[in-house]
Phi, psi and omega in degrees: 000143182302326182293340182268353186302312180302318180298319180296318179297315181297317179298318180297317179297317180299317180297319180295317179296318180296317179297321180294319181292325184279340184292138178292152179297150179298138181290131175280151173265102189253131166257127176268133175241117173273134189232133184263117178260358184251008183227128170224179175246139175275186184297333178272004180066032168274143174282119183227164175278136178286168176231107005277162176284132177266166178285148168284149185221168173232125183247136176259118181249123180272115178249019180291339175217164183250136002281156178293156181225151175276125183263327182195154173220130179230162179278122179213131178303136179203171183205144177284343182287131183104169178296158188278050178231033185274026175211144180225146178228142181289160182298330180266006177059028182266338181206166185210164176232135178230135178247164180222115183275334179220167176209164175292133181213105185299336182274350183270161177299130180065011174080013181229132179231171181292154179225163179220016186285142176232131181240133174258129188246131171271110182273353178274344177288153179235102004281166175304153183212157174286127180245351177206134175235129181212185185235143175253248175227167182302131181081029182302121184232242192301135180236137176217152179245142182299155180305325180276000173076017185253349186221138175239139176239139179228125178278129181250098188296313185291323185276338183075031184226172171236123178278142181243128178230140167276153182237126177208132179052042176062033176225154181252145174228126181299135182228016176122184179220149171259122177270126181285350180084005180209112184292343177257018181289338181051060174303131192238290182249140176230135176223148176271131170277316173205191184291345183243005184215138175219167176239147182224125173272144179230096184290335184285325179239020164058052178212162172241128180262145166266124180259131177260132188240128176225098186067240176259006177273128180233127180230161180263124176296137183295339180276117179274152173255134182252113179256283179200191183284128178060060176299140193220267179293143178217143176218163180228141183284169186298326181277354182058040176253341179223141168243145177245139181231129174270131179254111191280349180059215179268353181064038187235021175108347177287157171299134177254195187211161171235135179247146174251130179256124179279110182271357174272344178283144177238107359285171177302149178215151173284120187262345180185148176227134192227138179290137178219167179302158184301137176073057185279055181292315177286127181199133183199135170289147170291158183304328179271358177077005184278342182226155173235120175273128180230120176266158175232124176292334165060036178063024174289345178265011177263150181288160173303139183100342175293137186298337182244015179303131177235155180270342180229151171271192180222146169238126181241146175248127184241131173285134177268112182240091188064226177267039182223160180237143176225122182293133181249320184207158180203139177217155174288151178224178180291167181285160178053053182291141183243269186257161174229144180216147174258154166289168183301324180274358177077006185264346177243137180238131177247139179226130181272141171236108176296323183295314182272348185057047179224162168248116179279145186240132178226150168259143184230124181248015181094348179227325189228139171265129178241125186285136175247192181280134181290154171257130180270133174256105188283128171082000181203162180258130180290135187223347178208145177241156169211144174228160180278351179249165182300000000 
């Protein structure tokens, strides 16, 4: 009836407003950057503590739209030592874990000593905050949580161990350690293949271990994987069919390499190793697994006078073609490059420069990298990235 039309319109408007108010806010696409404020390089390119020492921080970068923006920065212990995976974020972006391999220590050589701190971060708080502080092992570096969310592993480079934690209600409980049997093994990166299997790089004795998981028991499979000299950074594609390992070599100017591990093979096997620029510490699969971003520090961490000293690093994009890589694009980047991260849609690429204390921004269309405006990390050098997507 015509007389009821206004009431129906008003009711409809009220329902829409109520639904809008009740709807949860849209999830941001956040990249976490862990930043080291206690480490710089002197003229001889030794890692030393600055004077004064700045705080380590954690920065939230919104990559849900372009250009990306910094949303928040809080103080959280972190360290540049170790592969650039010393931070982890949950799939719902509600909480995170950050590790710290070193800290400022006035009594130590060059003012830096080993650390073992682990921080659990509530990302739903405004601002985000540390809600749990605990300890792993000396040199605590890359941290990862199992796909089912019940177990966390942390590689302890200085100690030669892997710390095991159970996970419940966004909190960690220590559940033991795996001893690699060699204190100079330098366990570096750890990634989960599934809930019962993980991989561990060991830069000190040049091997990759397959870890077998039974509850909180973790053991090393007797079959070693051989990638290259000083395996370090490691990532796994979204389908969990390939793992990539950067082999850092001697870090003295020679061409280094990246290896691909075939995870569909039983047992796992290294399916290919490919030459890349020197110092391939930054490395990450695109979210769809079609590309692998590989950075090269390119001897930017060498002193003036070194025969292969360069002023810029390199970032390369490689097409993943089965168990093979093909270079598609390459551009110069800042010195002392650390981590690389993609946006969820794979169209934005972030690259950290410890030397410049910036995060470089690029757009990627599958063929070409286009440089954008850098993000400045004030008071600390960016050293590890984490995203909620692969």
